[in-house]
C-alpha positions, 0 to 999 in steps of 0.5 A: 872347684866351683860348680857352674849351673846351667840357667833355666828357661824362664819362658818355658818355666812360666808356661809350665807354672801357668798350666799347673796353676790353671789346671789345679784351679779348675779341679780344685774349685769344681770338686769343691762345689761338688763336695759342698753340694753333697754336704747340704744334701747329706751325701757324706761319702761324695763330699768325702770323695770330692774333697779328697780330689779337691786337695789333690787339685790344690797339690796339682797347682802348688807344683808351680811353686816346685818349678821355680824353687828347683835349683834356685840357690843351687851351689856346688863348691869343693877344695878337695877335702870338703863338699858344700852342695845346695841343690834341688829344692834347697837342700843342703849338704856338707861332706868330707870328701872321704865320705864319697865312695863313687861320683857318676856323670849323666850329662849335666847331672852329677851323682855322689854316692855316700855310705846311705845315700845318693845325692844328684846335682842337676844342670851342671855345666862343668860336671864333667870337669868336676867328676874327674877332679873327684874321681882322681881323689877318691880312686886311690881308696877305691883301688884298695877295696877288699873283696871278702869284706865287701861280700860280707857287707852286701850280704848284710844289706841284702838281708836288711833290705828284704826285711825292709821290703816286707812291710812295704808290700803288706801295706801296699796289699792292705790299700786294696784289701780296704777296698774289698771290705768297704765294697762288701760292708756297702754291698757294692752300692754307688755313692749316690745310693749310700745309706747313712751307715754307708757314709760311716762305712766309707768315712772309715775306709777313707781314713784307713787308706790315708793312713795306709798310704802314708805308712806305704811311702814311709816304709818304701823310703826306709827300703829305698835307703837300704837299697841304695847302700845294697847296690852301692856294696854290690858295686864295690864288691864287683869292682873289688873282684874285677881288680883282682883279675884286672890284667886277665885275658889281655894276651889274646889282643895282638899289639896291645897299646892301652887299656881303659877302665870305668864303672869302678874297673868292672868294664875295660876298653882294650885298645890294640893293633893287630898290624901296622895299618889297622887299629881297634878297641873292645869293650869288655865287662867282668863277669863275677859269677864266671870270673872272665871277661866278656866282650860287649861287641861281636867284633872290634871296632877298627880304624886306619888312624889311631886318632880317630879310634881315640876320637870315637871312644871320646864320643861313645863313652862321653858319660863316663870317666876313663881311667888307666 
């Protein structure tokens, strides 16, 4: 099966690119000029400040390149055993279908979850068809999840995520600590009033901020990857628990017709007919703590024609794949 990508609006892309190029150029030129003037007059701290924002202006203007390169050579192909993907800014993936633990649908966007990351494939015209195709393949594997095993995996990755979060918080806090010691050592003077020693202090402050910011982003990325695994393991654990109670409390619905499940079996739609002239459905979510299916509506949605009920379900839950 091959993915069909929706073509971008070229005029809109050109307009956005022009905006970023023009804005970035104006910022870079203006701050660059101020920075050169500050160097000539010996105002080193001001020069560092101006050149820093000049670099940000150049980066802002460079976003026009990202607009045109996004999904430019997009590709999605699967034969049911392997998946070949090229998406976003040219990132390539070659996966075995067995590596994919979950496939989610968000409009035209397809999200594939593996043991270590989430891959988002954007602007697929046939995203729903691909999602249904892949879910049918991975559904048997997900139906055999072991709750106790998934519980152990979740506890392990919850601990790892917390451990990785600590340096991220520390690095973020240091960004503000640097501001504090710089202000104290320069006695709160404005940039234009800085002495030669203040310029040295400010240069050290700027270097410390850049190094700390890079470290914070690095730690955040590591923590983010661990959190993806934690969230996925939590979802699998909840799915395994919900499957253990898959048929619970269905007897309370008179004239049961069908039950549809989604989100790993943690949600279900119960379709029933309390009498021959009325049909209804109720959305329920499994509460793992209470070990009970909770209703999501105050009362069931009622219809006099069964086909209208199914049409309403299809419209309401268009972004999910329903399973029996």
